[in-house]
C-alpha positions as CSV (number, residue, x, y, z in Angstrom):
1,M,19.2,-5.0,-5.4
2,D,17.4,-7.7,-3.5
3,K,13.8,-7.2,-2.6
4,P,13.2,-6.7,1.1
5,S,11.8,-9.7,3.0
6,F,8.6,-8.9,4.9
7,V,8.8,-12.0,7.0
8,I,11.2,-12.7,9.8
9,S,11.7,-16.4,10.6
10,P,11.0,-17.7,14.1
11,E,14.8,-18.3,14.5
12,E,15.6,-14.7,13.4
13,A,13.0,-13.3,15.8
14,E,14.4,-15.4,18.7
15,S,17.9,-14.4,17.9
16,A,17.1,-10.7,17.7
17,A,15.1,-10.9,21.0
18,N,17.9,-12.7,22.7
19,Q,20.4,-10.1,21.6
20,L,18.3,-7.4,23.1
21,G,17.5,-9.3,26.2
22,V,13.7,-9.3,25.6
23,S,11.0,-11.8,24.6
24,V,9.7,-12.0,21.1
25,L,6.5,-10.3,22.1
26,Q,8.5,-7.5,23.6
27,L,10.6,-7.3,20.4
28,L,7.6,-6.5,18.2
29,P,7.1,-2.8,19.0
30,S,10.8,-2.2,18.3
31,L,10.2,-3.5,14.7
32,V,7.6,-0.9,13.8
33,N,9.9,2.1,13.0
34,P,12.3,0.1,10.9
35,A,9.3,-1.4,9.0
36,K,8.1,2.1,8.1
37,S,11.0,2.4,5.6
38,F,9.3,-0.3,3.5
39,A,6.1,1.8,3.1
40,L,5.3,3.1,-0.3
41,P,2.8,5.9,0.3
42,P,2.4,7.6,-3.2
43,I,-0.4,9.9,-2.2
44,S,-0.3,10.6,1.5
45,K,3.5,10.5,2.0
46,F,2.6,9.2,5.4
47,H,4.8,6.1,6.2
48,V,3.0,3.6,8.4
49,A,3.9,0.1,9.5
50,A,2.5,-2.8,11.4
51,V,4.0,-5.9,12.8
52,G,2.4,-9.1,13.9
53,L,3.2,-12.5,15.3
54,G,1.9,-15.5,13.4
55,S,1.2,-19.0,14.6
56,S,0.3,-22.3,13.1
C-alpha cells in the first residue's frame, strides 16, 4: 500500500477548488475532516487535523 501524501500540489488544490466552485482559501476548511483519517493518536484516540497554505 502506498504511503499517503501529506502535501497537495498547487495544481491539485486549484483543480479541487474549481470542481467545488470555491477559491483555494475557501477549500481549506473542507480538507480538515478528511485529514483526520491520517492521524495516529495512540494514547488519546482523539483524531485531529490541520491544514495550511504555503507560499514561497
